[in-house]
N, C-alpha and C positions, 0 to 999 in steps of 0.2 A: 331710867326708862324714858324714852323720847315721848313727846307730847302725843303723837298719833297713837302709840300703844296705850297711853292713858285714856285717850278718847275711846278706843275700842273697848277697853275694860268697862268704861261707863256705859257704852251702848249695849254690850253683851250682858252687863249687869241688869239691864232693864228686862231681860228675859225672866227675871224672878216673878214678874207679873203674869207670866205665861201668856195664854191666848185669851184676851178679853174681847169678845165679839160685840159688835155694835159700832155705830158711827158717832156716838155722843162724845167720846174722848178725843177722837181724831178731829172732829169738828171744832171742839174747844181749842185744841192745840193749834190747828191751822188759823183760827181766829186770832190767836196771840201773835202770829207772825204776818198778819195781813192778808190771809186767804190767797196764797199764791196760785192755788188750783183754779181760781176764777179767771186768771189771766191766760190759762193754757187752752189751746186747741189740742184735742187728744183722741186717740183710739184706745178703747178699754178692752182687754182680752181676758176672758175667763174660760173655764173648762177643766176637765180632769187631766188630760195629757195634751202635749203639743203647744201649750201657750207660749213658751219661750221660743220655740222654733218659728211660730207665726210672727211673733214680735221681731225676731231677728231678720226674717225675710222682708217684712213690711218696712222696717227701719232702713234696711240696706237699699231697697228700691227707692224710697223717698230721698235718701241721701244721694243716690246716683242721679236723681232728677234735680239736685241742687237745693233741696230744702234742708235747713238746719234742723236735725231730728234728735230729740232726746229719747232715751230708752231706759225703762225701769223694770228690772226683772229680779226674781229670787228663786232659789237661794243662790249664793255665790259658791264657787268651787274652791279657789285658792285664796283670793283676796276679796275683802269686803268691797273694794272699789269696783269690782265687776258688776255690781248691782245697778250702777248709775253711769250712763255714758251719753255723750253728745257726738253725733256723727262717728260713732265707733271708738271714740277716745274716752277712756275711763276717767271719772272724777279723780283728782289727785288726792293724796293723803293730806296735803295742806288744806285743800278745799273742804274735805270731810271734817277736819279739825275746826276750821273757822266756822262752818255752818253749824256744827254741833254746839260750839260755844254760843253762837247767836241764838239758837233755839233754847238751849238750857238756861241762859240768862233770863229769858222771858218766862220760862216756867218757874224759876226760882223767885221771881218777883211776886208771884201769885200766892196769896194767903191760903186759898182753897184749892191748891194744886191737886190735880187728879192723877191717878196712876196711869202712866203712859207706857205702853208696851214697846218692845224693840221695833216691831213692825210699824206701829203708829209713828214712832219717831223717825224711822228711816224713810217712810212714805212722805212725811212732811219735809224732811231734808231734801228728798228728790224733787218735790214740787217747787221748793224755794230755789233749788239749784237751776232747774229748767227756766224758771222765771228770770233769774239773774242773767242766764246765758242768752235769753231772748230767742229760745227755740221757736221755729215756725210751727212745729207739731211735736207732741209727746206720745210715745207708744208705751202704754202702761199695762203690765201684767198683774192680774189679781193674785193675791197671795194664797188664800185658802177659801174655798167656797165662792162667795160673790155678794150675796145680799148684805151680809154684815162685815164684809172685808173692808179694811181701811181705805183701799183705793176707790171704793164705791161712792165716795164724795164727789167724784168727777161727774160732769155732764159732758160726755164725749160727743164727737161728730159721728162716730160709728162704734158699735159694740160688736165684739166677736165672742161667741161661745163655741169653742173648738169641738168638744165632744163631752159625753157624760158616761162615766163608768164608776164602779165601786172603788172608793178610796176615802180615807179619813172618815170612816163610818161613825166613829165615836163623836164626831163633831157635826157631820152633815146629814146623818140618817143612814138607815140600814138597807135601804132599797135604792135602785137607780132612780125611781120616781121621786123619792124624797130628796136625793142629792140634786136632781134636776131642778127642783123648786128652789134650792139654795143658789144654784148657778144662775137660774133665770131671774134672780133678784137684782142682777145688774141691768136688766132691761129697763129702759126709760121711755116715756111717752115721746113720740115723734123723733126718736133716735134710731136709725135703721140698724137691724141686727143681722149678722151673718153667722150661720152655724153649720157644723158638720154632724150634729146630733141625729140620731135615728130612733124609730120606734116610739116607745112611750115617753122617752126623754124629749123627743122632738115635739110631741103633743103638748107636754108641759110648757115648753118654750113658746110654742105657737099661742097658747092661751095667755101667757104673760105678755106677748107682743101683739095683743089684739088692737092696740092703738098706735101701732107703728108698722113700718114695712119690714117684713121678715124675708131673708134670702137663705133658703135651705139647699145645701149641696145635694144634687140629684134631682131637685125640683126646679130651682131657679137658675142654677149654674152647674157646670159639670166639668169633669176632667177625665183624661185617659192616659195610661202609660204608653209612651211611644217607643221606649227602649230603656236601657240602664240609665236612670236619672234623667229621662227625657219626658216632657209633659206636653200634652195638648189640652188647651183650656178654652171652653166656651162660656162666656160670662153674660152679664146683663146687656152690655153693648159691645164688648171686645171679644175677639177670638185670637188666640195665639197658638202657633204650632212649634214643636221641637224646642221648647224652652228647656234649657239645661239647668238643673237644680244641684247645687254643690253639696248640699247635705245628703247623706247616704240613707237609703231605705225607701221602700215604696210609700211608707206612711208620710214621708216628707213631700211627696207629690200631692197627697191629700192636704197637708198643711199649706203648701204653696197655693193651692186652689182657693183656700180660705183667705189667704193674704191678698191674692189677686182680686177677689170679689170686694174685700174691704177697700182696696185701693181704688176700684171703680167708684165706690160710694163716696170717696173723698173728693171727687172731681167737682161737684157743685160748690164745695167750700173753697175752691181755688187751688187744689192740689192735683194738677194734671201731670201725670207721669207717662211719658211717651215710651214707645216700645223699646228703644235702645236702652233706656234706664231700667225698664223691667228686666230685660235680658242681662244687663250688667249686674244688677242687684242680685238676682237669683243665682247667677253663676259664680259670684264672688262671696256669698254669705258664708260666715263661719259661726259655729255655735258649739261651745265646749261640752264634752261628755255626752254628745248625741251620736252614737256609733262612731266615736272618734278613734282613729287608728294611730298608734304610736309605734314607730319602727326605727331601730338603730342597727347599723351593720353588724352582722354576726350574732344578733340577739333575736329571741322570739318576737313575733308580731303581738302587739297588745291592743285589744279592743276595749275601750272604756265607754260604758253607757250608763246613764242615770236611771234606768228602769227601776221603779220603786213600788210598783203595784202590778197585779196580774195583767192588766191591759197593756202596760208598758213592757212587761216581760214577754207577752205574746208577740208584740211588735219586734223585739230583739230576736226572739226565736225564729220568726218568719224570715228575718234577714239572714240569720245563720244558716238556715236551710237552703238558701240560695247562694251561699258563699262559703269558702273555706272547707268544703266537704272532705278534702283529703288531708286535712291537718288534724293532728291530735289537739284536743281542746282541754285546757285546764281552767276551771272556774274558781275565781276568788269572789266570795259572796258575803257581804255585810249588809244587814237590813235593820230597819227600825222595828221595835217590838209590837207596834200597833198595826203593822202591815200583815196581809195574808201571805206570809212567807211559805206556808205549806203549798198553796196553789202556785206561787211563783216558782218554787223548786220543782213541782210536778211538771211544769212547762219545760224547764231548761235541762233538767238532769239527764233525760234520754240522749241529749246531744253531746255530753261531755264525758271525758274519760277519767278525770280526777277533779274532786271538789275540795276546796279549802275554805272553811268557814271562819269568819273573823268579825270584829266589831270596830266601827270608827269611834273616835273619842268624843262621844256625846251620850248624855244620860239616857236618851230615848232609845239607844241602840239595843237590839236583842242580844242576849248572851248566846254565843256559839253553841254552848251545850244544850240550850233550849231548841235551837234550830236543828241540831244534829239528828233528832229523832225522825226528821223527814228527809235526811240525806245519808242513807246507810253507806258506810265506808269512807265518809268525809274525814279529812284531816282538820284539826282545830289549831288556829293561830291566835295568840293573845292580842295582837295588834295588826293593823293594816300593813305596817312595815314588815312584820314577821311573815304575813301571808304573801306579800309581794316577793320577798326574798325567797320564800319556799317555792313559790310558783316558778321563779326563774331557775332555781336549782333543779326542778323537775323537768323543765322544758329545754328543748334545743331550738336552733334558729329556724327550724321548719314548723314549729308548733305555734299554737294560738293561745294566748292567755286572755281570758275574758274577765273583766272586773266590773261588777254590777251589784244591784240590790238597793242602792241609795245614792243620792247625790253627795252625801257626806262621805261615804266610802270612795266614790269616784274622785272627790276633791282631794282627799288625803293621798290616794294613789297617784293622782296626777302630779301633785307636789313631789312625791317620792321619785316618780319616773323622770321628772325634769332634773332632779338632782343626781340621778344615776349616771355613771360614766358611760 
């Protein structure tokens, strides 16, 4: 076994500690390695959906303007290295191994070592990596929630809360209002906040931001759809027309508006991004498993999307209603057991002609037999590979295969599709 595989075994082995919420352990861990987060200028992005897309757009625009930009997101799809990048280049396996050894050695020296979770460790690894690379700015996506998330040790230049919807209720609360309080925990005094939240969740965020400037979509800045993936934006000081957004779906125009507002708020800190870089960044941004189309000659079209909660599924369904109307649709669906898969299936099943239920290789995945009660007539496949093979056997080159339900399902499927002849 090569060293990188041994390193991954160590990192994934930390998942035995599960999710340990709170900043005590991550603060202790970062202290062992010299508090690299204190050296970083950053944007911190929380919210239910769209965090990764906002991070990708913001990073690409900053990169296009010439700023060395670090990006930390989760989860990964195919390779762990996808989580950490600088100017779009993923951290190498060798760098992951070296940084893991560096951090682990310091933990092992401590007599009163604390339990460090996978996310604590990878967050510390990312911050140390960005410090060593000398990034001008780091764009950091929160993992789960916000208030007690490991990334919340940062004191950023700007905070973004994309939206608030029901997800991870067993950890964050059973109502949108309760979840909004957790997300709003990333708000810090005198750090401006950008949000696309609405209704009662916006009121919660406004209350949390009483001692800082809050910029709410629809109140302080706005956007309109100008055409297929074309955006008009009116911001705090800037107005742009006919911005082309490479990521598919009307929801990505919403995400682009949040990224643009955050970009404006970075100007006082020295991050001036001119219009040419804004346009270049938005039209060149790529983000895996977000309405990602895969097509090989003579084969059916495949749409991979990481929709993993009802809000994300509603967004996927909205896109499907505007595209591919005349194609037969085959759904491959694998979901985590803690998700509201009944509501997710209720959204998408009316649009598809055949459903194949499966489960990715993770303990948290729901058993297809348990999901099947909400998908009458669905086929069951024991693995994502079996499901993908069966979908291709049922489809011809004019059909559409939709793979969704979880980023874990999307990641396994993407790896398989890359290997398909």
